PDB file of N, H, CA, C and O in Angstrom:
ATOM      1  N   MET A   1       9.999   8.698  25.224  1.00  0.00           N
ATOM      2  CA  MET A   1      10.375   8.668  23.835  1.00  0.00           C
ATOM      3  C   MET A   1       9.466   7.660  23.107  1.00  0.00           C
ATOM      4  O   MET A   1       9.315   6.526  23.561  1.00  0.00           O
ATOM      5  N   PRO A   2       8.857   8.075  21.969  1.00  0.00           N
ATOM      6  CA  PRO A   2       7.979   7.141  21.252  1.00  0.00           C
ATOM      7  C   PRO A   2       8.802   6.035  20.605  1.00  0.00           C
ATOM      8  O   PRO A   2       9.948   6.255  20.212  1.00  0.00           O
ATOM      9  N   PRO A   3       8.212   4.840  20.495  1.00  0.00           N
ATOM     10  CA  PRO A   3       8.952   3.739  19.868  1.00  0.00           C
ATOM     11  C   PRO A   3       9.211   4.041  18.391  1.00  0.00           C
ATOM     12  O   PRO A   3       8.405   4.693  17.728  1.00  0.00           O
ATOM     13  N   MET A   4      10.335   3.563  17.893  1.00  0.00           N
ATOM     14  H   MET A   4      10.991   3.033  18.431  1.00  0.00           H
ATOM     15  CA  MET A   4      10.677   3.785  16.485  1.00  0.00           C
ATOM     16  C   MET A   4       9.789   2.917  15.597  1.00  0.00           C
ATOM     17  O   MET A   4       9.512   1.757  15.903  1.00  0.00           O
ATOM     18  N   MET A   5       9.356   3.509  14.502  1.00  0.00           N
ATOM     19  H   MET A   5       9.581   4.451  14.254  1.00  0.00           H
ATOM     20  CA  MET A   5       8.556   2.742  13.558  1.00  0.00           C
ATOM     21  C   MET A   5       9.484   1.979  12.622  1.00  0.00           C
ATOM     22  O   MET A   5      10.481   2.519  12.142  1.00  0.00           O
ATOM     23  N   SER A   6       9.155   0.754  12.375  1.00  0.00           N
ATOM     24  H   SER A   6       8.345   0.315  12.764  1.00  0.00           H
ATOM     25  CA  SER A   6       9.957  -0.053  11.463  1.00  0.00           C
ATOM     26  C   SER A   6       9.483   0.174  10.031  1.00  0.00           C
ATOM     27  O   SER A   6       8.454   0.809   9.802  1.00  0.00           O
ATOM     28  N   MET A   7      10.233  -0.343   9.085  1.00  0.00           N
ATOM     29  H   MET A   7      11.069  -0.859   9.271  1.00  0.00           H
ATOM     30  CA  MET A   7       9.830  -0.249   7.688  1.00  0.00           C
ATOM     31  C   MET A   7       8.512  -0.977   7.471  1.00  0.00           C
ATOM     32  O   MET A   7       7.703  -0.560   6.642  1.00  0.00           O
ATOM     33  N   ALA A   8       8.287  -2.062   8.208  1.00  0.00           N
ATOM     34  H   ALA A   8       8.944  -2.401   8.882  1.00  0.00           H
ATOM     35  CA  ALA A   8       7.030  -2.798   8.091  1.00  0.00           C
ATOM     36  C   ALA A   8       5.869  -1.930   8.567  1.00  0.00           C
ATOM     37  O   ALA A   8       4.800  -1.931   7.956  1.00  0.00           O
ATOM     38  N   ASP A   9       6.074  -1.196   9.646  1.00  0.00           N
ATOM     39  H   ASP A   9       6.942  -1.195  10.142  1.00  0.00           H
ATOM     40  CA  ASP A   9       5.026  -0.293  10.134  1.00  0.00           C
ATOM     41  C   ASP A   9       4.711   0.775   9.094  1.00  0.00           C
ATOM     42  O   ASP A   9       3.546   1.099   8.864  1.00  0.00           O
ATOM     43  N   ASP A  10       5.752   1.323   8.463  1.00  0.00           N
ATOM     44  H   ASP A  10       6.699   1.060   8.649  1.00  0.00           H
ATOM     45  CA  ASP A  10       5.551   2.328   7.415  1.00  0.00           C
ATOM     46  C   ASP A  10       4.762   1.735   6.250  1.00  0.00           C
ATOM     47  O   ASP A  10       3.860   2.377   5.712  1.00  0.00           O
ATOM     48  N   ALA A  11       5.105   0.512   5.867  1.00  0.00           N
ATOM     49  H   ALA A  11       5.838  -0.009   6.304  1.00  0.00           H
ATOM     50  CA  ALA A  11       4.414  -0.139   4.751  1.00  0.00           C
ATOM     51  C   ALA A  11       2.944  -0.354   5.078  1.00  0.00           C
ATOM     52  O   ALA A  11       2.082  -0.166   4.219  1.00  0.00           O
ATOM     53  N   ILE A  12       2.653  -0.745   6.304  1.00  0.00           N
ATOM     54  H   ILE A  12       3.352  -0.898   7.002  1.00  0.00           H
ATOM     55  CA  ILE A  12       1.261  -0.958   6.714  1.00  0.00           C
ATOM     56  C   ILE A  12       0.504   0.365   6.714  1.00  0.00           C
ATOM     57  O   ILE A  12      -0.632   0.433   6.244  1.00  0.00           O
ATOM     58  N   ASP A  13       1.131   1.418   7.240  1.00  0.00           N
ATOM     59  H   ASP A  13       2.054   1.362   7.622  1.00  0.00           H
ATOM     60  CA  ASP A  13       0.488   2.737   7.228  1.00  0.00           C
ATOM     61  C   ASP A  13       0.192   3.180   5.798  1.00  0.00           C
ATOM     62  O   ASP A  13      -0.892   3.688   5.511  1.00  0.00           O
ATOM     63  N   ASN A  14       1.166   2.983   4.898  1.00  0.00           N
ATOM     64  H   ASN A  14       2.046   2.571   5.131  1.00  0.00           H
ATOM     65  CA  ASN A  14       0.962   3.363   3.497  1.00  0.00           C
ATOM     66  C   ASN A  14      -0.143   2.543   2.854  1.00  0.00           C
ATOM     67  O   ASN A  14      -0.931   3.068   2.068  1.00  0.00           O
ATOM     68  N   LEU A  15      -0.206   1.259   3.182  1.00  0.00           N
ATOM     69  H   LEU A  15       0.435   0.832   3.820  1.00  0.00           H
ATOM     70  CA  LEU A  15      -1.221   0.383   2.620  1.00  0.00           C
ATOM     71  C   LEU A  15      -2.621   0.869   2.965  1.00  0.00           C
ATOM     72  O   LEU A  15      -3.500   0.895   2.104  1.00  0.00           O
ATOM     73  N   PHE A  16      -2.832   1.253   4.214  1.00  0.00           N
ATOM     74  H   PHE A  16      -2.118   1.231   4.914  1.00  0.00           H
ATOM     75  CA  PHE A  16      -4.165   1.632   4.650  1.00  0.00           C
ATOM     76  C   PHE A  16      -4.494   3.101   4.421  1.00  0.00           C
ATOM     77  O   PHE A  16      -5.647   3.499   4.584  1.00  0.00           O
ATOM     78  N   SER A  17      -3.511   3.917   4.048  1.00  0.00           N
ATOM     79  H   SER A  17      -2.574   3.594   3.916  1.00  0.00           H
ATOM     80  CA  SER A  17      -3.810   5.322   3.791  1.00  0.00           C
ATOM     81  C   SER A  17      -4.060   5.588   2.307  1.00  0.00           C
ATOM     82  O   SER A  17      -4.573   6.648   1.949  1.00  0.00           O
ATOM     83  N   ALA A  18      -3.708   4.645   1.450  1.00  0.00           N
ATOM     84  H   ALA A  18      -3.292   3.784   1.741  1.00  0.00           H
ATOM     85  CA  ALA A  18      -3.893   4.809   0.005  1.00  0.00           C
ATOM     86  C   ALA A  18      -5.206   4.151  -0.422  1.00  0.00           C
ATOM     87  O   ALA A  18      -5.678   3.216   0.225  1.00  0.00           O
ATOM     88  N   PRO A  19      -5.795   4.648  -1.519  1.00  0.00           N
ATOM     89  CA  PRO A  19      -6.999   3.982  -2.039  1.00  0.00           C
ATOM     90  C   PRO A  19      -6.670   2.559  -2.477  1.00  0.00           C
ATOM     91  O   PRO A  19      -5.540   2.277  -2.878  1.00  0.00           O
ATOM     92  N   PRO A  20      -7.652   1.664  -2.404  1.00  0.00           N
ATOM     93  CA  PRO A  20      -7.373   0.273  -2.791  1.00  0.00           C
ATOM     94  C   PRO A  20      -7.117   0.138  -4.287  1.00  0.00           C
ATOM     95  O   PRO A  20      -7.703   0.850  -5.102  1.00  0.00           O
ATOM     96  N   LYS A  21      -6.237  -0.782  -4.625  1.00  0.00           N
ATOM     97  H   LYS A  21      -5.761  -1.360  -3.963  1.00  0.00           H
ATOM     98  CA  LYS A  21      -5.961  -1.164  -6.013  1.00  0.00           C
ATOM     99  C   LYS A  21      -6.074  -2.675  -6.041  1.00  0.00           C
ATOM    100  O   LYS A  21      -5.375  -3.367  -5.301  1.00  0.00           O
ATOM    101  N   LEU A  22      -6.949  -3.188  -6.890  1.00  0.00           N
ATOM    102  H   LEU A  22      -7.516  -2.626  -7.491  1.00  0.00           H
ATOM    103  CA  LEU A  22      -7.251  -4.616  -6.855  1.00  0.00           C
ATOM    104  C   LEU A  22      -6.953  -5.313  -8.171  1.00  0.00           C
ATOM    105  O   LEU A  22      -6.997  -4.708  -9.242  1.00  0.00           O
ATOM    106  N   VAL A  23      -6.651  -6.594  -8.065  1.00  0.00           N
ATOM    107  H   VAL A  23      -6.615  -7.085  -7.195  1.00  0.00           H
ATOM    108  CA  VAL A  23      -6.533  -7.471  -9.223  1.00  0.00           C
ATOM    109  C   VAL A  23      -7.694  -8.446  -9.118  1.00  0.00           C
ATOM    110  O   VAL A  23      -7.836  -9.150  -8.118  1.00  0.00           O
ATOM    111  N   ASN A  24      -8.520  -8.485 -10.153  1.00  0.00           N
ATOM    112  H   ASN A  24      -8.404  -7.913 -10.966  1.00  0.00           H
ATOM    113  CA  ASN A  24      -9.656  -9.393 -10.174  1.00  0.00           C
ATOM    114  C   ASN A  24      -9.363 -10.524 -11.147  1.00  0.00           C
ATOM    115  O   ASN A  24      -9.034 -10.292 -12.311  1.00  0.00           O
ATOM    116  N   VAL A  25      -9.486 -11.749 -10.656  1.00  0.00           N
ATOM    117  H   VAL A  25      -9.753 -11.938  -9.711  1.00  0.00           H
ATOM    118  CA  VAL A  25      -9.253 -12.919 -11.483  1.00  0.00           C
ATOM    119  C   VAL A  25     -10.590 -13.620 -11.679  1.00  0.00           C
ATOM    120  O   VAL A  25     -11.186 -14.131 -10.731  1.00  0.00           O
ATOM    121  N   GLY A  26     -11.049 -13.634 -12.922  1.00  0.00           N
ATOM    122  H   GLY A  26     -10.565 -13.219 -13.693  1.00  0.00           H
ATOM    123  CA  GLY A  26     -12.283 -14.360 -13.198  1.00  0.00           C
ATOM    124  C   GLY A  26     -13.436 -13.461 -13.562  1.00  0.00           C
ATOM    125  O   GLY A  26     -13.389 -12.765 -14.577  1.00  0.00           O
ATOM    126  N   LEU A  27     -14.458 -13.467 -12.757  1.00  0.00           N
ATOM    127  H   LEU A  27     -14.496 -14.032 -11.933  1.00  0.00           H
ATOM    128  CA  LEU A  27     -15.748 -12.859 -13.044  1.00  0.00           C
ATOM    129  C   LEU A  27     -15.633 -11.358 -13.329  1.00  0.00           C
ATOM    130  O   LEU A  27     -15.365 -10.571 -12.422  1.00  0.00           O
ATOM    131  N   GLU A  28     -15.838 -10.965 -14.591  1.00  0.00           N
ATOM    132  H   GLU A  28     -16.055 -11.605 -15.328  1.00  0.00           H
ATOM    133  CA  GLU A  28     -15.682  -9.567 -14.991  1.00  0.00           C
ATOM    134  C   GLU A  28     -16.687  -8.638 -14.324  1.00  0.00           C
ATOM    135  O   GLU A  28     -16.374  -7.477 -14.057  1.00  0.00           O
ATOM    136  N   SER A  29     -17.887  -9.135 -14.051  1.00  0.00           N
ATOM    137  H   SER A  29     -18.141 -10.078 -14.268  1.00  0.00           H
ATOM    138  CA  SER A  29     -18.901  -8.262 -13.466  1.00  0.00           C
ATOM    139  C   SER A  29     -18.471  -7.759 -12.082  1.00  0.00           C
ATOM    140  O   SER A  29     -18.868  -6.670 -11.667  1.00  0.00           O
ATOM    141  N   PHE A  30     -17.669  -8.540 -11.379  1.00  0.00           N
ATOM    142  H   PHE A  30     -17.346  -9.424 -11.717  1.00  0.00           H
ATOM    143  CA  PHE A  30     -17.151  -8.094 -10.085  1.00  0.00           C
ATOM    144  C   PHE A  30     -16.250  -6.878 -10.277  1.00  0.00           C
ATOM    145  O   PHE A  30     -16.360  -5.896  -9.542  1.00  0.00           O
ATOM    146  N   ALA A  31     -15.355  -6.945 -11.271  1.00  0.00           N
ATOM    147  H   ALA A  31     -15.266  -7.742 -11.868  1.00  0.00           H
ATOM    148  CA  ALA A  31     -14.463  -5.823 -11.573  1.00  0.00           C
ATOM    149  C   ALA A  31     -15.260  -4.609 -12.035  1.00  0.00           C
ATOM    150  O   ALA A  31     -14.939  -3.478 -11.671  1.00  0.00           O
ATOM    151  N   GLU A  32     -16.288  -4.839 -12.828  1.00  0.00           N
ATOM    152  H   GLU A  32     -16.549  -5.758 -13.123  1.00  0.00           H
ATOM    153  CA  GLU A  32     -17.117  -3.728 -13.319  1.00  0.00           C
ATOM    154  C   GLU A  32     -17.799  -2.993 -12.170  1.00  0.00           C
ATOM    155  O   GLU A  32     -17.869  -1.764 -12.173  1.00  0.00           O
ATOM    156  N   GLU A  33     -18.299  -3.738 -11.195  1.00  0.00           N
ATOM    157  H   GLU A  33     -18.242  -4.736 -11.193  1.00  0.00           H
ATOM    158  CA  GLU A  33     -18.949  -3.117 -10.028  1.00  0.00           C
ATOM    159  C   GLU A  33     -17.955  -2.286  -9.222  1.00  0.00           C
ATOM    160  O   GLU A  33     -18.281  -1.188  -8.771  1.00  0.00           O
ATOM    161  N   LEU A  34     -16.748  -2.808  -9.043  1.00  0.00           N
ATOM    162  H   LEU A  34     -16.484  -3.700  -9.410  1.00  0.00           H
ATOM    163  CA  LEU A  34     -15.734  -2.061  -8.303  1.00  0.00           C
ATOM    164  C   LEU A  34     -15.325  -0.804  -9.062  1.00  0.00           C
ATOM    165  O   LEU A  34     -15.185   0.264  -8.465  1.00  0.00           O
ATOM    166  N   THR A  35     -15.134  -0.922 -10.365  1.00  0.00           N
ATOM    167  H   THR A  35     -15.248  -1.790 -10.850  1.00  0.00           H
ATOM    168  CA  THR A  35     -14.762   0.227 -11.192  1.00  0.00           C
ATOM    169  C   THR A  35     -15.838   1.307 -11.107  1.00  0.00           C
ATOM    170  O   THR A  35     -15.521   2.494 -11.039  1.00  0.00           O
ATOM    171  N   ALA A  36     -17.097   0.905 -11.109  1.00  0.00           N
ATOM    172  H   ALA A  36     -17.354  -0.060 -11.164  1.00  0.00           H
ATOM    173  CA  ALA A  36     -18.211   1.857 -11.010  1.00  0.00           C
ATOM    174  C   ALA A  36     -18.174   2.616  -9.684  1.00  0.00           C
ATOM    175  O   ALA A  36     -18.725   3.713  -9.585  1.00  0.00           O
ATOM    176  N   GLN A  37     -17.535   2.046  -8.674  1.00  0.00           N
ATOM    177  H   GLN A  37     -17.088   1.155  -8.755  1.00  0.00           H
ATOM    178  CA  GLN A  37     -17.417   2.696  -7.370  1.00  0.00           C
ATOM    179  C   GLN A  37     -16.107   3.469  -7.225  1.00  0.00           C
ATOM    180  O   GLN A  37     -15.786   3.972  -6.148  1.00  0.00           O
ATOM    181  N   GLY A  38     -15.352   3.558  -8.331  1.00  0.00           N
ATOM    182  H   GLY A  38     -15.613   3.150  -9.206  1.00  0.00           H
ATOM    183  CA  GLY A  38     -14.121   4.337  -8.310  1.00  0.00           C
ATOM    184  C   GLY A  38     -12.885   3.590  -7.851  1.00  0.00           C
ATOM    185  O   GLY A  38     -11.851   4.203  -7.588  1.00  0.00           O
ATOM    186  N   VAL A  39     -12.981   2.271  -7.752  1.00  0.00           N
ATOM    187  H   VAL A  39     -13.822   1.773  -7.966  1.00  0.00           H
ATOM    188  CA  VAL A  39     -11.839   1.468  -7.327  1.00  0.00           C
ATOM    189  C   VAL A  39     -10.998   1.131  -8.559  1.00  0.00           C
ATOM    190  O   VAL A  39     -11.538   0.772  -9.605  1.00  0.00           O
ATOM    191  N   GLU A  40      -9.670   1.249  -8.429  1.00  0.00           N
ATOM    192  H   GLU A  40      -9.231   1.541  -7.579  1.00  0.00           H
ATOM    193  CA  GLU A  40      -8.765   0.885  -9.516  1.00  0.00           C
ATOM    194  C   GLU A  40      -8.654  -0.636  -9.567  1.00  0.00           C
ATOM    195  O   GLU A  40      -8.239  -1.269  -8.596  1.00  0.00           O
ATOM    196  N   VAL A  41      -9.032  -1.221 -10.721  1.00  0.00           N
ATOM    197  H   VAL A  41      -9.368  -0.706 -11.509  1.00  0.00           H
ATOM    198  CA  VAL A  41      -9.067  -2.674 -10.860  1.00  0.00           C
ATOM    199  C   VAL A  41      -8.333  -3.090 -12.127  1.00  0.00           C
ATOM    200  O   VAL A  41      -8.490  -2.472 -13.180  1.00  0.00           O
ATOM    201  N   VAL A  42      -7.530  -4.142 -12.014  1.00  0.00           N
ATOM    202  H   VAL A  42      -7.402  -4.644 -11.158  1.00  0.00           H
ATOM    203  CA  VAL A  42      -6.928  -4.782 -13.180  1.00  0.00           C
ATOM    204  C   VAL A  42      -7.639  -6.118 -13.343  1.00  0.00           C
ATOM    205  O   VAL A  42      -7.655  -6.931 -12.419  1.00  0.00           O
ATOM    206  N   GLN A  43      -8.228  -6.349 -14.516  1.00  0.00           N
ATOM    207  H   GLN A  43      -8.215  -5.689 -15.267  1.00  0.00           H
ATOM    208  CA  GLN A  43      -8.953  -7.581 -14.783  1.00  0.00           C
ATOM    209  C   GLN A  43      -8.025  -8.597 -15.437  1.00  0.00           C
ATOM    210  O   GLN A  43      -7.365  -8.292 -16.430  1.00  0.00           O
ATOM    211  N   VAL A  44      -7.975  -9.804 -14.879  1.00  0.00           N
ATOM    212  H   VAL A  44      -8.511 -10.051 -14.072  1.00  0.00           H
ATOM    213  CA  VAL A  44      -7.184 -10.885 -15.444  1.00  0.00           C
ATOM    214  C   VAL A  44      -8.154 -11.924 -16.004  1.00  0.00           C
ATOM    215  O   VAL A  44      -8.996 -12.461 -15.284  1.00  0.00           O
ATOM    216  N   ASP A  45      -8.017 -12.196 -17.300  1.00  0.00           N
ATOM    217  H   ASP A  45      -7.333 -11.761 -17.885  1.00  0.00           H
ATOM    218  CA  ASP A  45      -8.862 -13.198 -17.942  1.00  0.00           C
ATOM    219  C   ASP A  45      -8.233 -14.563 -17.687  1.00  0.00           C
ATOM    220  O   ASP A  45      -7.242 -14.923 -18.321  1.00  0.00           O
ATOM    221  N   TRP A  46      -8.807 -15.315 -16.764  1.00  0.00           N
ATOM    222  H   TRP A  46      -9.612 -15.023 -16.249  1.00  0.00           H
ATOM    223  CA  TRP A  46      -8.242 -16.599 -16.368  1.00  0.00           C
ATOM    224  C   TRP A  46      -9.340 -17.639 -16.286  1.00  0.00           C
ATOM    225  O   TRP A  46     -10.471 -17.335 -15.908  1.00  0.00           O
ATOM    226  N   SER A  47      -9.008 -18.837 -16.633  1.00  0.00           N
ATOM    227  H   SER A  47      -8.089 -19.084 -16.940  1.00  0.00           H
ATOM    228  CA  SER A  47      -9.897 -19.977 -16.409  1.00  0.00           C
ATOM    229  C   SER A  47      -9.017 -21.168 -16.052  1.00  0.00           C
ATOM    230  O   SER A  47      -7.831 -21.179 -16.379  1.00  0.00           O
ATOM    231  N   PRO A  48      -9.580 -22.161 -15.389  1.00  0.00           N
ATOM    232  CA  PRO A  48      -8.773 -23.316 -14.999  1.00  0.00           C
ATOM    233  C   PRO A  48      -8.227 -24.035 -16.241  1.00  0.00           C
ATOM    234  O   PRO A  48      -8.878 -24.047 -17.286  1.00  0.00           O
ATOM    235  N   PRO A  49      -7.044 -24.629 -16.130  1.00  0.00           N
ATOM    236  CA  PRO A  49      -6.511 -25.394 -17.252  1.00  0.00           C
ATOM    237  C   PRO A  49      -7.495 -26.471 -17.696  1.00  0.00           C
ATOM    238  O   PRO A  49      -8.129 -27.125 -16.869  1.00  0.00           O
ATOM    239  N   ALA A  50      -7.613 -26.647 -18.994  1.00  0.00           N
ATOM    240  H   ALA A  50      -7.098 -26.116 -19.666  1.00  0.00           H
ATOM    241  CA  ALA A  50      -8.497 -27.669 -19.572  1.00  0.00           C
ATOM    242  C   ALA A  50      -9.942 -27.468 -19.138  1.00  0.00           C
ATOM    243  O   ALA A  50     -10.722 -28.416 -19.042  1.00  0.00           O
ATOM    244  N   ARG A  51     -10.279 -26.202 -18.879  1.00  0.00           N
ATOM    245  H   ARG A  51      -9.646 -25.432 -18.957  1.00  0.00           H
ATOM    246  CA  ARG A  51     -11.661 -25.844 -18.453  1.00  0.00           C
ATOM    247  C   ARG A  51     -12.135 -26.623 -17.240  1.00  0.00           C
ATOM    248  O   ARG A  51     -13.325 -26.905 -17.096  1.00  0.00           O
ATOM    249  N   GLY A  52     -11.200 -26.969 -16.373  1.00  0.00           N
ATOM    250  H   GLY A  52     -10.233 -26.741 -16.491  1.00  0.00           H
ATOM    251  CA  GLY A  52     -11.556 -27.653 -15.130  1.00  0.00           C
ATOM    252  C   GLY A  52     -11.646 -29.168 -15.233  1.00  0.00           C
ATOM    253  O   GLY A  52     -11.948 -29.834 -14.243  1.00  0.00           O
ATOM    254  N   ASP A  53     -11.391 -29.723 -16.412  1.00  0.00           N
ATOM    255  H   ASP A  53     -11.145 -29.181 -17.216  1.00  0.00           H
ATOM    256  CA  ASP A  53     -11.423 -31.176 -16.587  1.00  0.00           C
ATOM    257  C   ASP A  53     -10.113 -31.753 -16.034  1.00  0.00           C
ATOM    258  O   ASP A  53      -9.063 -31.622 -16.662  1.00  0.00           O
ATOM    259  N   ALA A  54     -10.178 -32.388 -14.868  1.00  0.00           N
ATOM    260  H   ALA A  54     -11.032 -32.495 -14.358  1.00  0.00           H
ATOM    261  CA  ALA A  54      -8.980 -32.859 -14.174  1.00  0.00           C
ATOM    262  C   ALA A  54      -8.200 -33.871 -15.008  1.00  0.00           C
ATOM    263  O   ALA A  54      -6.971 -33.815 -15.048  1.00  0.00           O
ATOM    264  N   ARG A  55      -8.891 -34.795 -15.677  1.00  0.00           N
ATOM    265  H   ARG A  55      -9.889 -34.841 -15.645  1.00  0.00           H
ATOM    266  CA  ARG A  55      -8.206 -35.808 -16.474  1.00  0.00           C
ATOM    267  C   ARG A  55      -7.457 -35.170 -17.633  1.00  0.00           C
ATOM    268  O   ARG A  55      -6.305 -35.515 -17.897  1.00  0.00           O
ATOM    269  N   LEU A  56      -8.105 -34.242 -18.325  1.00  0.00           N
ATOM    270  H   LEU A  56      -9.041 -33.962 -18.110  1.00  0.00           H
ATOM    271  CA  LEU A  56      -7.466 -33.566 -19.448  1.00  0.00           C
ATOM    272  C   LEU A  56      -6.304 -32.689 -18.962  1.00  0.00           C
ATOM    273  O   LEU A  56      -5.265 -32.632 -19.621  1.00  0.00           O
ATOM    274  N   ALA A  57      -6.461 -32.015 -17.833  1.00  0.00           N
ATOM    275  H   ALA A  57      -7.304 -32.061 -17.298  1.00  0.00           H
ATOM    276  CA  ALA A  57      -5.381 -31.194 -17.273  1.00  0.00           C
ATOM    277  C   ALA A  57      -4.175 -32.060 -16.934  1.00  0.00           C
ATOM    278  O   ALA A  57      -3.033 -31.654 -17.149  1.00  0.00           O
ATOM    279  N   ASP A  58      -4.427 -33.247 -16.409  1.00  0.00           N
ATOM    280  H   ASP A  58      -5.355 -33.577 -16.234  1.00  0.00           H
ATOM    281  CA  ASP A  58      -3.323 -34.159 -16.101  1.00  0.00           C
ATOM    282  C   ASP A  58      -2.592 -34.572 -17.379  1.00  0.00           C
ATOM    283  O   ASP A  58      -1.361 -34.595 -17.410  1.00  0.00           O
ATOM    284  N   LEU A  59      -3.337 -34.893 -18.422  1.00  0.00           N
ATOM    285  H   LEU A  59      -4.336 -34.874 -18.397  1.00  0.00           H
ATOM    286  CA  LEU A  59      -2.710 -35.269 -19.696  1.00  0.00           C
ATOM    287  C   LEU A  59      -1.891 -34.098 -20.256  1.00  0.00           C
ATOM    288  O   LEU A  59      -0.771 -34.296 -20.727  1.00  0.00           O
ATOM    289  N   LEU A  60      -2.441 -32.893 -20.207  1.00  0.00           N
ATOM    290  H   LEU A  60      -3.351 -32.733 -19.824  1.00  0.00           H
ATOM    291  CA  LEU A  60      -1.736 -31.726 -20.723  1.00  0.00           C
ATOM    292  C   LEU A  60      -0.452 -31.446 -19.935  1.00  0.00           C
ATOM    293  O   LEU A  60       0.541 -30.994 -20.505  1.00  0.00           O
ATOM    294  N   SER A  61      -0.472 -31.713 -18.632  1.00  0.00           N
ATOM    295  H   SER A  61      -1.279 -32.080 -18.168  1.00  0.00           H
ATOM    296  CA  SER A  61       0.701 -31.446 -17.804  1.00  0.00           C
ATOM    297  C   SER A  61       1.859 -32.374 -18.153  1.00  0.00           C
ATOM    298  O   SER A  61       3.007 -32.077 -17.822  1.00  0.00           O
ATOM    299  N   LYS A  62       1.573 -33.493 -18.816  1.00  0.00           N
ATOM    300  H   LYS A  62       0.641 -33.734 -19.085  1.00  0.00           H
ATOM    301  CA  LYS A  62       2.614 -34.445 -19.187  1.00  0.00           C
ATOM    302  C   LYS A  62       3.272 -34.124 -20.514  1.00  0.00           C
ATOM    303  O   LYS A  62       4.281 -34.732 -20.870  1.00  0.00           O
ATOM    304  N   LEU A  63       2.708 -33.170 -21.256  1.00  0.00           N
ATOM    305  H   LEU A  63       1.888 -32.676 -20.967  1.00  0.00           H
ATOM    306  CA  LEU A  63       3.325 -32.749 -22.510  1.00  0.00           C
ATOM    307  C   LEU A  63       4.585 -31.971 -22.214  1.00  0.00           C
ATOM    308  O   LEU A  63       4.618 -31.184 -21.268  1.00  0.00           O
ATOM    309  N   SER A  64       5.618 -32.176 -23.000  1.00  0.00           N
ATOM    310  H   SER A  64       5.591 -32.815 -23.768  1.00  0.00           H
ATOM    311  CA  SER A  64       6.816 -31.348 -22.806  1.00  0.00           C
ATOM    312  C   SER A  64       6.831 -30.295 -23.904  1.00  0.00           C
ATOM    313  O   SER A  64       6.550 -30.571 -25.070  1.00  0.00           O
ATOM    314  N   TRP A  65       7.162 -29.103 -23.499  1.00  0.00           N
ATOM    315  H   TRP A  65       7.390 -28.879 -22.552  1.00  0.00           H
ATOM    316  CA  TRP A  65       7.141 -27.971 -24.443  1.00  0.00           C
ATOM    317  C   TRP A  65       8.512 -27.700 -24.900  1.00  0.00           C
ATOM    318  O   TRP A  65       8.728 -26.788 -25.698  1.00  0.00           O
TER     319      TRP A  65
END
């Protein structure tokens, strides 16, 4: 008798049998290259808080909204 497949096994099978769907954070040209190859991509426009300035990010984190 073959072993029973668990829900996790089904999820893994579904993951690898479907075309990839990606979320790209940051560099738009990476998403553009994937889209040109037929990959479904969602582009997220993100940058580090305070443009990466650690001191300014720390000051901003102390503000109460």
